Structures are given as structure tokens and as C-alpha cells.
C-alpha positions as CSV (number, residue, x, y, z in Angstrom):
1,M,-52.6,-2.6,-63.1
2,L,-55.1,-3.2,-60.1
3,L,-54.7,-4.0,-57.0
4,L,-57.0,-5.4,-54.4
5,P,-56.6,-6.5,-51.4
6,T,-56.7,-10.2,-50.7
7,R,-56.9,-10.8,-47.1
8,R,-60.9,-10.6,-47.4
9,L,-61.5,-13.3,-50.0
10,P,-62.7,-17.1,-49.2
11,F,-60.4,-19.7,-48.7
12,R,-60.1,-22.6,-46.7
13,P,-57.6,-21.6,-43.3
14,S,-55.8,-25.2,-43.7
15,E,-54.5,-23.9,-47.1
16,G,-53.0,-20.7,-46.0
17,Q,-54.0,-17.4,-46.9
18,I,-54.0,-15.4,-49.8
19,D,-51.1,-13.1,-50.3
20,G,-51.4,-11.8,-53.8
21,V,-53.0,-13.1,-57.5
22,L,-51.1,-12.8,-60.3
23,G,-52.8,-12.6,-63.8
24,T,-51.6,-15.6,-66.1
25,S,-50.5,-13.1,-68.6
26,V,-47.5,-12.4,-66.2
27,F,-46.4,-15.6,-67.3
28,Y,-45.1,-15.1,-70.5
29,H,-42.8,-12.4,-69.7
30,F,-40.9,-14.7,-67.5
31,F,-39.4,-18.7,-67.3
32,A,-42.1,-19.9,-65.0
33,T,-41.5,-23.0,-63.2
34,L,-44.0,-24.5,-60.5
35,D,-42.6,-26.2,-57.3
36,Y,-45.4,-28.3,-56.2
37,P,-43.5,-29.8,-53.1
38,G,-41.9,-26.7,-52.2
39,G,-45.6,-25.0,-53.1
40,K,-43.6,-22.5,-54.9
41,L,-44.2,-20.3,-58.1
42,I,-40.5,-19.1,-59.4
43,L,-40.2,-16.4,-62.1
44,R,-36.9,-15.8,-63.6
45,R,-35.9,-13.4,-66.2
46,K,-36.0,-14.6,-69.9
47,T,-32.1,-14.5,-70.4
48,E,-29.8,-17.2,-71.9
49,K,-28.4,-17.5,-68.7
50,A,-31.6,-18.2,-66.6
51,R,-32.5,-21.3,-69.9
52,A,-29.4,-22.5,-68.9
53,A,-29.9,-22.9,-65.7
54,L,-33.3,-24.4,-66.1
55,E,-31.7,-26.7,-68.6
56,E,-29.1,-28.0,-66.3
57,L,-31.7,-27.9,-63.2
58,A,-34.0,-30.4,-65.3
59,K,-31.2,-33.1,-65.6
60,S,-31.4,-33.5,-61.8
61,P,-32.8,-37.0,-60.8
62,D,-34.5,-35.2,-58.3
63,T,-36.2,-32.8,-61.1
64,H,-39.6,-33.9,-62.5
65,V,-40.0,-31.8,-65.9
66,I,-43.3,-31.4,-67.3
67,P,-43.3,-28.6,-69.9
68,F,-46.7,-26.9,-70.4
69,W,-48.1,-24.0,-72.1
70,M,-50.9,-21.6,-72.0
71,A,-53.9,-22.3,-73.9
72,G,-56.4,-19.4,-74.7
73,S,-55.6,-17.0,-71.9
74,H,-56.0,-19.1,-68.7
75,F,-55.1,-22.5,-68.9
76,M,-52.2,-24.5,-68.2
77,V,-52.0,-27.6,-70.7
78,A,-49.8,-30.4,-70.9
79,W,-49.4,-33.8,-72.4
80,G,-49.9,-36.6,-70.2
81,R,-52.0,-40.1,-69.4
82,I,-54.0,-41.5,-67.0
83,N,-53.5,-44.7,-65.8
84,E,-52.5,-46.7,-69.0
85,S,-54.3,-44.4,-71.6
86,E,-52.5,-43.1,-74.8
87,P,-51.0,-39.7,-74.3
88,C,-53.4,-36.9,-74.2
89,L,-53.2,-33.1,-74.0
90,L,-54.9,-32.2,-70.1
91,F,-55.5,-29.4,-68.0
92,A,-56.2,-29.4,-64.5
93,T,-58.3,-27.2,-63.0
94,R,-60.6,-27.0,-59.9
95,D,-64.0,-26.5,-59.1
96,W,-64.2,-23.7,-57.3
97,R,-67.9,-24.1,-55.8
98,A,-66.6,-27.1,-54.2
99,A,-64.2,-25.1,-52.6
100,A,-66.8,-22.3,-50.6
């Protein structure tokens, strides 16, 4: 495990501070979910009880489920569509040069 200070990393003040960085390989060890409105990464132990709780949560009308998986070691990919296109495999990325 590598530990580095994160307070010195560049960021936009309006986006908050960087408190830590997780490698994507961590996701393989948990049921990883992203709560975009709440701004949270949620890691649950891989147990049958946790799986059942996630499946129940997915039934909620307030929950939007978008299954994804890791391609290679760093890319989250999911099926989606752009406007009226046919479904296609997509991944989202951020142009970090624009954030500087």
C-alpha cells in the first residue's frame, strides 16, 4: 500500500478537498456503488446479506441502477445510449488537462 499526502494535489476549490485516493482494484473486493446525488462512494462487504440488501434497494422507485464493470484496470464501462441512438457500450472520462 502506498500512502501519500493528498492536500497538496491540485483541485478546484469549488469541488472540495481531496481526502484520499483509492486504486480501482479496491472495487473488486467489494460491492461498490456510487451515490452521485449524495457525492458518495459506498463499499459494502461481499456477503449474501449485502447482495440481498442491494437488490432490495434497487427496487426502490427513487433508485436508478446502472450496472457497470471495470474494463482493463481503470475504466468503468456500462451500456447506455446517447439521445436516440441504439444502446452502446460507454465509458466516461474527464479531460484532466481542462481541470488544471
